[in-house]
N, C-alpha and C positions, 0 to 999 in steps of 0.2 A: 408177538413181535412188541417189544416196548417202541410209545412215539411218545412225542415232543410234548403231544398236548391231552389232552382229558382222556379220548376215543384211542382204542386197539381192538388188535383183531381178537374174535375173540373166536372158540369152536361151541357150535350149544347143540342139545339132544335134537332131535326131534319133534318134542315136543313145545320146546322153546324156539325151535324157527317158526313156529303156527304157532305162537303167542306174537311172536317179533310181527307176523305178518296180519294177525289180528287188528294189531297198534297201530298198525302203519293203513291198513282199512278205514280203520277209525280217526285217524289224521285226517286223512282226504274228505274224509264224511264233515269233520268238524267245520275243515279249512271253506266245502263249498257252503255248508249253514253257514259260517258266519258271516259269509259273504250275501247272501239270503237275506239276512238277517236287517244286514247294512241297505239292499236296495230297498227292503221293505218297509225301513226307514225314510228313506226320501221319500216313496211314495207317500207315506201320510202327513209327512210335512208340507211338502212340494203343494199338494190337493186339499190338505184342511190348515195350514197355518201357515202358510208365506203368499197367500194369494197378494194381497199388499205390499209388501215390502217385495215383491217380484215386481209389482209393476213401478214404484218406484226404481228397482235397481233400474228398470228398461231405460226409462229416462235419463238417467243419474251417468254425467257428461266425464264426470273427471274419474279416471284410472288410478282403483289405490294401488297402493307397494304390491300387496297380495298380487292383484291381478298384472300383474306386468312382468314379463321373461325377466332371470335373474339374473342374463347378463347381453347386451345388444345383439341379434344378430339371431340369437334361439326363440322360439316360437311357443314352448309351456310356457307358461306364467309359475311363480313360486307357489301361488298356492295350489295348485295343482302338483307340480315338483314334492311338497309337505306334506300330501296326501296321498301319496305312493310310496313315498319312503313310510310311512308310517303301516300303512297295508307292506311292505317288504319287513320292517318290523315285527306286526302279527303272527307272518306268514314263518318269519325265524324263527319268534320264538315255541310258534307249536313245533316245530319240526324238531327243537330240543328238548320237548318236552316228552319225558320217559324213555330216551334214547339211552338212560346210564351211560357205560362207556361202551358201547358196541359200535365202534366203524360201520358197519356195515348198517346199520340200524341205522348212524343218520346219514350215511349215503344213500341209503333206497329212499331216504325221508324226503332230503333234498328232490329227487326226481320225481317222483308223490305227489310230494304237493304243488309243485310245481306244473305239473301237467292236469293238476286239480283244476289252477284257475283258467285251462283252456276255453270252460265254456264262457265266463265272464270274461275274456278279453275278447271271443265272439260277439257277446251281448252290447260290448264298448264299442264293435266297430261298424262306419259306415256302410251301409249296403246300396246307396241310391243313386251311385257311382254308375252302374248298369242300365239306370232308367236315365238317357239323357236328357228325358224331355223334362226332368224334372229333378235334377240332383239335389236339392234340398230337401225332401222327403225324408219321414226321419224312420230310425228302426225301431225294432220291440220295446227296447229299455226307453229310451226316448221318448214314443207314445206312454208310456208306465209310471214315466216320473214326471210328465213336460218339461222335461228336462230337454233344451232344441239339441240336435244331433251333433252341431261344431261345436257343443261344450262339452259334448260325450270324445268328440275323438282322440283330442289331445290324451285322454288318460290311457285310449287304445294303444298310441301309440308310446306312452312311460311303463304302460304296465311288460310290453314287450321286452324293452331296453333292461328296465329295471328289478321286474320282478321274472317274468316265464323265461329271460334268454338266462339272467347271471344263476338263478337257482339249476335251472340244465347245465351249466357249463362247470358248476359244482358236482351237482352230478359224478360227468362223467369223469373228473378230473381226478376227482379222490376214489373210484371204483381202477381208473388206470393207474394210478399208483398202486392200489392193492393188488391187482394184477404184476402189477414191475416188480412189488416186493416178496412175490410168495412165489417158492421155487415148484416146479413138478418136474415129474423123473422121467418125463421121457423129453418136452421140452425146455428145458432149464427153467425158464420162467409159466406163471402160470398167462400171465400178457401175453407169450407166443402160442400157447395153445389155444387162447378165448378168443383172440382177434382173424381164427380161423373157423370163429365159431357163426351161424348167419344173424344170430340174437344181436352180438356184438356188433357186428357190421349194419346190420341195421339202426342202432343204436347212435354208432358214428354216424351215419349219414345223416336223423335227424338232428345231430349236433352242427353237422356243417350246411345241414340247408335252414336251421334256426341261425347262424350267425349271416348267411347271406339275405332271409329278411331283412336282418339289421343294416347290413353296406348298403342293402340296395333301396336307399332314400327317395323318398315321396319327392319329384320336383315341384320348386317354386321361380317364381319368379326373378327374386332375387339369388338362388344358386344356377339359375341359365344365363342373367343376366341379359337377360328382355327389355324391348322400352318400345316402347310405340306401336305400330300398326300390328307389327309379328309378336306381340304376347299373347293374345288371345290362342291362336289358329296351334300357336308351335306348343305355345303349354298345355294347351288340350288333346294336344295328339299325344307327345309327353306323359299326361297324364293319362294317357287310355293305355299306354305303353305298359307304365310304372302298374296299374292296376291289374293289369292280365299275368303279369310277370309275378306280380308278390302276390295273389292266388295260387298259380304254379307251386311257385316255393313252400307256401303253406299248406298246401294240397299234399304236396311233398313231405313233407312236416310231421302232417298228421298221417300219411301212411305210414312211413317209417316206425313212428309211434305206436303205431296197432299193433305190428305184426314183430316190432323190440321185443316186448312182454304184455303177455296178458293180463296184468292189470289196469292198463293203460286202454284199454280197449273202450270202456265204460267212460271215459272223459272226451276222447276220442269223437265216440257215438255224440254225447251231447253236445259236441261246439259242431258236427254237423247239420245236429237237428237245429240246432240255435241258427245256423244259417241258413238254413233253411225255411224258419218261420220268418226270421228277416226278408230273406227275397217275398216270401209271400205277404207282410204287411206292407213293404213297399209297393207288390204289384196291385192289390187291395187298394192303397191310398190313391196311387197313379190313376188308377181307372174309375176311382172316386172324384176326383179332381176335373177328367174329362165331362162327366155328365153334367149336362146344360141345365143350371137354376131356370125354373118357371115363373 
């Protein structure tokens, strides 16, 4: 069917379908390896080249233009937005690579690349909120890179808003458009047929949960309008509620991705493994904090 953009619907032979799957798997491998390269580069730089500059940065009083929010009331800084958007551009470039004019190849790629970033989304996430006695405990990535967890958490939020969710929504929208424009002898359109299939229902549920994660935002004193003696107790209660609901929604999204398509399962299991590693890291560090000095 002719399209108004470079991609079109194509009928492929079984060999071509297998080749497309191989390229999709390779693309996910490249997306994850590139993230590991960045993490390793940060580890080397922070631990071997930036000790003096890090000390100076800690004592600096003036906040640079890059390290201030782009608009009043925003939490993340211009630098954090820029780094996240650059990473999004890299993933989009990787998504276009070797897709040709195959509409479904590009559609599948958006979902595959998005899910490949879930483990790194979990690496950036704070886990110490579970340990209320010491909420400043670092995650595994914080320990590896010597970057304080409060400096990593904004990237966790931005990766969800600007990378994982937009790519997933693009994947879902393009697939629904394909189903709506494809005819079916018994149901009229392929959409009416596929909407009854469990894998599509899991996919739609996952998208709904991903949107819910975005809409259910972390409470702050500014958002709650708190002041005076009520701030600490009410904000703490709202934060605990937020984390419980947030984790529940994320767990549901991971379950939906796991049952949606078999190729997503490795990314889901990696994300769960990293979450457990973060918990173990915080648990060990919390125990070390309690050991009395002799």
